[in-house]
Phi, psi and omega in degrees: 000116183270143177263004181290139178289137176257146171292160179301317181297317181293320178297316179296317180299312179296319182293316181293321177297331181274359184255132180257149175283134182295307174091336180285151183228167176209160178255126181229164178290148179303326183295343180248010190264358181301128178084354179275163184257130180294134181271343180207163179290141179251128181249156182282136174252353180230149174277147176225120349294156180284345178204165174300132180219162185282135176270356185217158163282130182175221182227129176279130182220172166258115189300321182288340184258011186237157180226148175288151174060031178234132178294131177237135178295140176271116187285330182170194182226137175236124176251165179302134181096347178272157172254146179229099182268338182281123181297157175291131178281146178304136177076008181251170174226148176241125177294133187220146181254159180304129179090350180284150181291139178283129184288155176304140179095340178268142179227011179200158175235128176272128176300140182301332179294339181259024180227165173224121183262136175222110182063236180255027179228161181222144175248133179268122179273331179220113186283127178280162174274165180300132180090350184291136178064027175239128173270115186285151176305135178065016179297330180262305186226136174252149178303132181092348180293145176289126180262311181222126180286163172294143176083021180259133175281119188288124177253169180307322181294327176294318181296321177298316181298314181294322178295326179294345176268004180083009181280145176241348180226166178209146177275124181230161175293139179301149182298135172287131177269120183243122175266142176234140179212147173247135180246142178146125178291344181275000186263139175243148178285126176306138182094349179247163179302142181244121179292159180302335182264007184245164171232157178285135181284136183228347187291322184300314184291324179290314179294320178299317179296318180298315183283334179297335178296344179268005177077029179269165172263121182266132173241117185268118180264006173077212182246135178238134180290163179285080184214124186301319182294316180294319180294320179298314179297318181297310184289331173298312179298315183298322182295341179267352187240336188232162176272327180227134175245122181245117177247158173233135181092158173078014181247014179264213187241018179288164181298332182257013179270088187265349192301313183300316182295321179294315180295319180297324179287322181279331183207255179203152169250117182282319175196162168207167186072100176249138186280063176229159177221125357284162171115022183305310185279070173257132182241141175235134179201191180220145166236100188063234180269002182268127177280134180248130175236116180257112181268155172296163182278331180296136187304313182295317179298318179297317181297311184294315181292325175298319182289318185276328189244327183275316183300321177297327180291320178293321177300318177297314181298326179285349181082023179299137189303317181222115178278102188277149170286157177301142177294130175239149172231159180265139180218155181270128182285137185265003182206163174285147179226130173242136182206168175272122180290166177128327178233148175288127188255125175252090185274138176288135188205172173242137179247133183220175173257150166266186185294343178258014178066024170277145182278132177241145179230134181233114179283154174286148179295322180266115180245020179298139181287354177262359183261094185291335180295340177291337175278316183290332180273343182277158170235010178196167169249125178267130187258124173243121187286165192305320190272004184260126178248342181221129177241124179272147174307136181096351177289147176265127179231153175284145176226152176252107178293142174289331184225134180294344178272354176289155003276153176284133180203162179271080181268000000 
């Protein structure tokens, strides 16, 4: 077990290399598949559209057989869901609604706005070209075409696409089982009496919520006191029940920080100490086939390390096709910043627009890892790289938005 600090990139590389894909799959209903990972490629069994259909409300005509400013008899009406087997008669028009099948003999649809109806006849004010306003058969999807690749995290749009094929189920990777535990004799369970020397524990619920967004099954192991025997029993049990065990606290160098030693005795610690702030004392190891992630005890540090280091490992374990780095955007800093160089700093900040729609970022004055309100009030993490000790106002820095709809502004 090395005590050397690792860069974020090196830590992620080592962690991902140490993580195995589960590989087991199950079939579930589409209604429960949001956020799950496809276990196999899904192919189309139906064409979309299944037939040529109208892209507009208007009149189906044969462009070569029609003239502008000439009365044409209206042969009939076709609405969506109707079939039209009777071909279009020469010199006629058929009233047609959006999505309705184009009748044989018609090769264009005139928008209703470009026509004038009188009785049972219609005049075309602007003649369309052949194929105009018609969605051709198989223009979107052909039978046998790949719809969703293996290893894709299913989003609402994927579910809509699969449902349009008449599917009600999909094969997905089995849920990764993630255990969460908080360690520390100073912690009290919310809802229970809190001694004067204790604080209420908050990391489990926050980390569980963050990881639940990945579609995992969370198993809560509660709070364990700083006691080697209790910790050993807990981690032995967890290694038999979960694929990933995430603990918070007990991974630093204090006299009561037993977690690393217990994991090392039961299995192995691959590394600890990552050169990031907040979150230096992050530990990665194994107990048998169970991956162990040890988060710092401070709430902000636990949140940041879970987001930066644990979520990529779970994505890898789920077999996600591409484990993406967090999305970053560039923003202009609104104040001077002085800091101690040496670790990559993920400062809590707010990102906004100026009057010219340029992105501005303002860090909070208090960046203590124990101040959880700096996370709830922030809408991004501002990144200051290891070798930078001074940032001048007006400098451009990368930021990680918490929400893709950020920044919030009165647009």
